[in-house]
C-alpha positions as CSV (number, residue, x, y, z in Angstrom):
1,X,0.0,0.0,0.0
2,X,1.4,3.3,-0.8
3,X,2.0,6.0,1.8
4,X,-1.1,8.1,0.8
5,X,-4.0,5.7,1.4
6,X,-7.6,6.3,0.7
7,X,-9.7,5.7,3.8
8,X,-12.7,3.3,3.3
9,X,-15.8,4.8,4.9
10,X,-17.8,2.1,6.5
11,X,-21.1,4.2,7.0
12,X,-23.8,2.1,5.7
13,X,-25.8,0.0,8.2
14,X,-26.5,-3.7,7.3
15,X,-24.3,-3.4,4.2
16,X,-21.8,-6.1,3.5
17,X,-18.2,-4.8,2.8
18,X,-16.3,-7.6,1.4
19,X,-12.6,-6.8,2.0
20,X,-9.2,-8.6,1.8
21,X,-6.6,-7.6,4.5
22,X,-3.4,-6.3,3.0
23,X,-1.3,-6.0,6.3
24,X,0.0,-8.7,8.5
25,X,-1.3,-6.8,11.4
26,X,-2.8,-3.3,12.0
27,X,-0.7,-0.2,12.2
28,X,-1.4,1.9,15.3
29,X,-0.4,5.1,16.9
30,X,-1.7,8.4,18.3
31,X,-2.7,11.6,16.8
32,X,-4.2,14.9,18.4
33,X,-7.6,13.1,18.1
34,X,-6.4,10.0,20.2
35,X,-5.2,6.4,19.5
36,X,-5.9,4.9,16.1
37,X,-5.7,1.5,14.4
38,X,-5.3,1.3,10.6
39,X,-6.1,-1.9,8.7
40,X,-4.9,-2.1,5.1
41,X,-7.7,-3.6,2.9
42,X,-8.6,-4.3,-0.7
43,X,-12.1,-3.2,-1.4
44,X,-13.6,-3.7,-4.9
45,X,-10.0,-4.0,-6.3
46,X,-8.7,-0.8,-4.8
47,X,-6.2,-0.7,-2.0
48,X,-7.7,1.4,0.9
49,X,-7.5,1.7,4.7
50,X,-9.9,1.3,7.5
51,X,-9.4,3.3,10.7
52,X,-11.1,0.8,13.0
53,X,-12.9,1.9,16.2
54,X,-12.1,-0.2,19.2
55,X,-15.0,-2.6,18.7
56,X,-14.1,-3.3,15.2
57,X,-10.3,-3.5,16.0
58,X,-10.9,-6.2,18.6
59,X,-12.5,-8.4,16.0
60,X,-10.2,-7.5,13.0
61,X,-7.0,-8.2,15.0
62,X,-7.6,-11.8,15.0
63,X,-7.1,-12.0,11.3
64,X,-3.9,-11.6,9.2
65,X,-2.9,-10.6,5.6
66,X,-4.9,-12.2,2.8
67,X,-7.9,-13.0,4.8
68,X,-11.1,-12.2,2.9
69,X,-13.7,-10.8,5.3
70,X,-17.2,-9.6,5.3
71,X,-17.7,-6.5,7.6
72,X,-21.2,-5.3,8.5
73,X,-22.2,-2.5,10.8
74,X,-25.6,-3.6,12.4
75,X,-27.8,-1.8,14.9
76,X,-29.4,-4.0,17.4
77,X,-32.9,-3.8,19.0
78,X,-31.6,-1.5,21.8
79,X,-30.2,1.0,19.1
80,X,-26.5,0.1,19.9
81,X,-24.2,-0.3,16.9
82,X,-22.2,-3.5,16.7
83,X,-19.7,-5.0,14.1
84,X,-20.2,-8.3,12.5
85,X,-16.9,-9.6,11.1
86,X,-17.3,-12.9,9.2
87,X,-14.6,-14.7,7.0
88,X,-15.8,-14.8,3.4
89,X,-15.6,-18.6,3.5
90,X,-18.5,-18.6,6.0
91,X,-16.8,-19.8,9.2
92,X,-17.9,-17.6,12.1
93,X,-14.8,-18.0,14.2
94,X,-11.2,-17.2,13.2
95,X,-8.8,-20.0,13.4
96,X,-7.1,-19.7,16.9
97,X,-3.5,-20.5,17.6
98,X,-2.9,-22.2,21.0
99,X,0.2,-21.5,22.9
100,X,1.6,-24.9,24.2
101,X,4.7,-23.5,26.0
102,X,5.8,-20.1,27.3
103,X,9.4,-19.6,28.3
104,X,10.2,-17.6,31.5
105,X,11.2,-14.5,29.5
106,X,7.8,-14.5,27.7
107,X,5.8,-15.0,30.9
108,X,7.7,-12.1,32.5
109,X,7.1,-9.7,29.4
110,X,3.4,-10.7,29.5
111,X,3.3,-9.8,33.2
112,X,4.9,-6.5,32.6
113,X,2.6,-5.6,29.7
114,X,-0.5,-6.7,31.6
115,X,0.5,-4.6,34.7
116,X,1.2,-1.6,32.5
117,X,-2.1,-1.9,30.6
118,X,-4.2,-2.6,33.7
119,X,-2.8,0.5,35.5
120,X,-3.3,2.7,32.5
121,X,-6.8,1.6,32.0
122,X,-7.7,2.7,35.7
123,X,-6.7,6.3,34.7
124,X,-4.1,8.7,36.0
125,X,-4.6,10.7,39.1
126,X,-2.5,12.7,41.5
127,X,-4.0,10.8,44.5
128,X,-2.5,7.4,45.6
129,X,-4.6,4.4,44.5
130,X,-7.2,3.0,46.9
131,X,-7.4,-0.7,47.9
132,X,-10.4,-0.7,45.6
133,X,-8.3,0.6,42.7
134,X,-5.6,-2.0,43.4
135,X,-8.1,-4.8,43.5
136,X,-9.5,-3.7,40.1
137,X,-5.9,-3.5,38.6
138,X,-5.3,-7.1,39.9
139,X,-8.6,-8.3,38.2
140,X,-7.7,-6.6,34.9
141,X,-4.2,-7.8,35.0
142,X,-5.3,-11.4,35.6
143,X,-7.8,-11.2,32.7
144,X,-5.1,-9.9,30.4
145,X,-2.6,-12.5,31.5
146,X,-5.3,-15.2,30.7
147,X,-5.5,-13.7,27.2
148,X,-1.8,-13.2,26.7
149,X,-0.8,-16.6,28.0
150,X,-3.5,-18.4,25.9
151,X,-5.3,-20.0,28.9
152,X,-8.6,-18.6,27.9
153,X,-10.2,-17.6,24.6
154,X,-12.5,-14.6,24.8
155,X,-12.5,-11.0,24.0
156,X,-11.4,-8.2,26.4
157,X,-14.3,-7.3,28.7
158,X,-13.3,-3.7,29.0
């Protein structure tokens, strides 16, 4: 994909966007508008990019380069918008990789990453954390470690 990508606007509700991922994984960063996640896609033969909001990013990150997907923005009965991401071959779940063995270094890195993300997700404050904050950090860290270590297979609850 070239440096100047054309963003694909996914505005239509209940419309199937058949895309092919062109990046191995998303590119992410921060701008003055906040964090962003960019996925390279081919849509109708044209290379474009999707700036995925968090709910879409959580679903797209499971897939890699060359995967053909159908993306659909749907409004449920409560008026909430949700993303439906389905492989074009019809399988509803991506193929999961299971981690059979993690060395000590990887486990340590996972613990560091989980602690950092858990503390950042609580929010910054000038006041010391309360016992309630520390308990919430521990819960979030444990959940993240389950995901990183491959012991459970589910999406992030927060």
